[in-house]
N, C-alpha and C positions, 0 to 999 in steps of 0.2 A: 093325578087321578082322573080318570075319564068317567063322566057320568053316563049312566045308561039312558035309554030312551025314556024311561019312566021317572028319571030324576034320581034314582038310587045309585050309589057307588058300589061297584063290585069289589069287595074287600079282598077276595082271593086274587084278583088280577092286580089290584093296587099293591099287595104285599110283594109281588114279584118285581115291581119296579124298584130300581135302586137309586139312591141319591149319590151325589159326588162323594168320593171317598176322601177322608181327611188325610192330610199330609202327615208323614211320620219322619222321625229322624233318619230312618233307613233310606228315605227318598232324597236326603240332602246331599249336595255335592261334597261338602266338607266331611261328612261322615263316611261317604263312600271312598273318598281319597285318603282317609286316615288323618285328616287335618283338624278334626273336631276336638276341642279341649274342654267342652262343657259336659260334665257328667249327667247321666240320666237319659231318659227317652222322651222328654217333653220338647216340643218344637220351639226353638229359640228365635229371637228377632233376626238373627243372621242367616236364617234358613234360605237356601237357594236350591231350586229343583235340579236334580241330576238329569241331564239331557244328553245321552250318548257320549259321555266322557267330557262334556263341555259345561262350563259354568254359565247358567242362564242369568243375564243381568236383571236387576230389580226393575219393576215397572216404573216408568217415569210419569210424573204428574203431567196432566194436560196443560199446555200453555194457553192462557186466555188473554188476548190483548186488551189493554185498558183503553178507555175512550180518550181521545186526544184532548177534548175540552177540559177534563179533570186535571190533566197534566199541565196544560198551558195556564190554567187559572192559579195553580200553586206556585 
């Protein structure tokens, strides 16, 4: 929301802005490929985004190196 010069927010303009859409089962690679065995339309933990016929890998955690002093002391 963008405040106006006088500090008030224009609600008509703010209503036109959209947030990120939620993922649905129809966006899942497994559902699109006919491989989904889970009934219902709730997004499950195995959800993988369909990207032009390819399976998108899950995001990997960031590796943070440990300080060498803590390793050598143990």
